[in-house]
N, C-alpha and C positions, 0 to 999 in steps of 0.2 A: 316660835311662839314666845312672846313677851314673859317673860320669868314670873312677873308679877301676877300676870294672867293664867299662868298654868298652876299656881301656887292658890287661885281663888277658888271658892266652892263653888259645886255645879248651880246654876240657876235654873237650867232645863235638865229633867230625867226621863227620857222616854223608854220604856221597857215593851217589847213584843207587840209594837204598835201595828194593827191593823185597820183599812179602812176599805170597805167593799160599798160601791153604788149599783141599785138595781135600775137599769136602763131596760125598760121593758121587761122582757123575758130574760135577758142576759145579766149576769152578774159582773161588774166590772172592778177589779180590785186595784184600788187605787194606791195603797201601802200594803206590805207584807213584811211583817216581824220586824220593824224598825226599833233599833235599839241605839239610843244615843244619850250622851252627857255634854251640854253647851255651860261654859264656866263664864261667870260675871266678868263683864269687859271683854269678851273675845269679839273679833270679827269673823264671821263666818260667811261663807258663799256656799249657795246649794247651787250645784251645777248640773245640769241633765236637760236631754231633749224634752218637747212637749210631749206631756202623757208619762212623765216618769215618776210624778208624785211629789214635785217641789212645791206646787201651791197647796196641796191637800195637807202635807205636813206643816206649812207656815199657818195655815188656818187652823188647826189643831193646836199648836203651840200657842197662837194668838188668841184662842178662846172663841173664834167664828167657826168652828165646826167641831163635832165629837168623834172619836173613834168608833170602829165597829167592835174592837177588842184591845187588850192592851192597856197601857197606863201611861198618862202624862203628867207630869207635875212641874210647877214652876216655884222654886223657893218651898215656902210651906204650903202652897196652895196645890191640893190634889185637882186637877183640871177634868178628869175623866168622869166623876161622878158628881160635878159640879151642878148645882140648878141653873136655870137659866138667868135668875137674878143675881147669882154669884159670878157667872161668867161675865156678865155685863158690868159688874163692879170690878171684876179683875182685869177687863180690857180698859175702862175707865182709868184705874188707879195705876195702871204697872206698864202699859203697851202703847207705843205709838206706830201707826200704820202708815206707809207710803206705797202707793199703788203706781201703776203705770199710768193711768188717767188721773188728771189732776182734782178734780170736782170740787173744783173752787165755785161759790155762789157768785154769778155775774155782777149781781147789783151791790155786792157789798165791797168795800176797799180792801185792800191787803192787810192794812191792820184788822180791819172787823173781821175778814176770814180766820185771822189767827186768835182774835179775842174770843170767836165763837166757842173753841174748847175749854178757855180758862174758866167759864161759869161752871164746869162740871170738875174740875181738878183741885185737889186740896191745896197745893202750894205752887202754884204756876208761878212762872217767871212771866215778867213784862212782856207783852206782844212785841215791844220795840226790841228788847233783848233778843229773843228767837231770831227776830228778822235781822238782827246785827250778825248774829252767828252764822246764817246762810246768806250775809253778803248784800242783803237787800234793805239795809236800813233808811236808804234814800227813796224808796219807793212806797213808803207808808201808807200814801193817800192815794195812790194809782188803783186804777181798778184791772181786774184780770184782762180785760180786752187791750189793755195798754201794754202788756208783758209778752215778752218772746215765750216759747213753750218752755225753755230752761229756766226761766225766771218763775213762771207760774209750779212749775215742780219744785223749785226751792220755796216758794209760800207753802206748797205741801208739807215740805219737811219741817218748817217753821212750826207749822199747826200741830204736826205731830209730836214735835219737841218741847213745846211751849209749857206743856204740863208735866215736864220733868221725868217722863218714863225712865224706867229701867232697861225696858228693852225696846228696839226699834226694829219693826220687821218691815222689809222692801220686797214687793213682788215685781220684778222687772222694772225697777224705777229710771231705768235709762231706755226702755224698749222704744219710747215714741220719741227719741230725741236723736239729733245728728252727733256725729262722733266728738265733735269739740265740746258741745253742751253737754254730752253724756259725762264726760270727763270731768266739767264743773261740777255736776251734781254728785259725782262719786267723791270728789273732794271734799263737798259739804258732809255727806256721810262719814268719810273717815274722819273729819275734822269733830264731828259729834261725838265719835266714839273714842277719839283720842283725849279731846278735853273735858268731855263730861263723865267718861267712863261707862258710857251706855253701851250694853251690850248691843250689837248690829248682825243682823242676819238678811242677807241680800240674796234673792233669788235671781238667777240669770243662766242663760244658755250661750252666753259669750264667754269662752274660755279664757279669753284674756283677762277678765276682771279677776279672776282667780289668784293674779299675783299680789293682791293687795289683802289678802285674808290671812289672820292666823292659821285657820284649817279651812279645807274645801272638802264638803261631803258631796260624792259623785253619786246621783241616784239614777237608776234604770230599773224599769219594770216594777216600780214600786217599793224597791229596797234600796239600801245603802250600799253601793257597791264597793266603794273604797273611800279610806279617807287621807287625804294629804296634808300633811304639816309645812306650811312655810317656815325654814327657818330664818330667812331674810325676807321679811315683806317689802315690796316695791310701792311708792307712792302713786296716787293716781296718774299726776302728771307724766310718769315713766310708761303708762300703759299705752299700748298700741294694738290696732285689729284691723 
């Protein structure tokens, strides 16, 4: 782990986090007694099979869902007891989301898709700057239909980072992409983490991606089964699967 990251304060703290869903007459325990601390500027990979609790954990940390019990805190923000309005403000001011599917608006240009977010941000960067960071400065006036899948995902990342979030939460960001394109997207996420100091948390079921993380949280059965620390991270270009 980067020594400067190791010395930085925790940005997320979760204690005894549980989440239970009622599916008809059956209770599904998505998370059970999860305890973790994530430090500012870390690159974290959440690794595990489908149903292991990865997305549930990410959604709670991102203020999209609430735990059934336990506590989750982001810096000075207690997420567990926050109102809907407080969670909305938290997501708007502190968190950028990247999902497997890009959710771009087809009738808007690349620049316009990114600029949508700047209206609700306090100190956004120019849309052109966000697109430069993801390598799409030449595609500002193109429409989503004129882009490849990997380019559309990079627009989605630009849209997530344009408001300068402290945290970038990515749920299977390469899930819909081929090998080469997926690596390009991972390079963009790694660059945002490294150059902007943005805390990055990436969900994947692809164990090869773990090599680029500071730490890897292995989830199974709704629990953190183990945590691996990478003393020597590898770059996305070195990944293979």
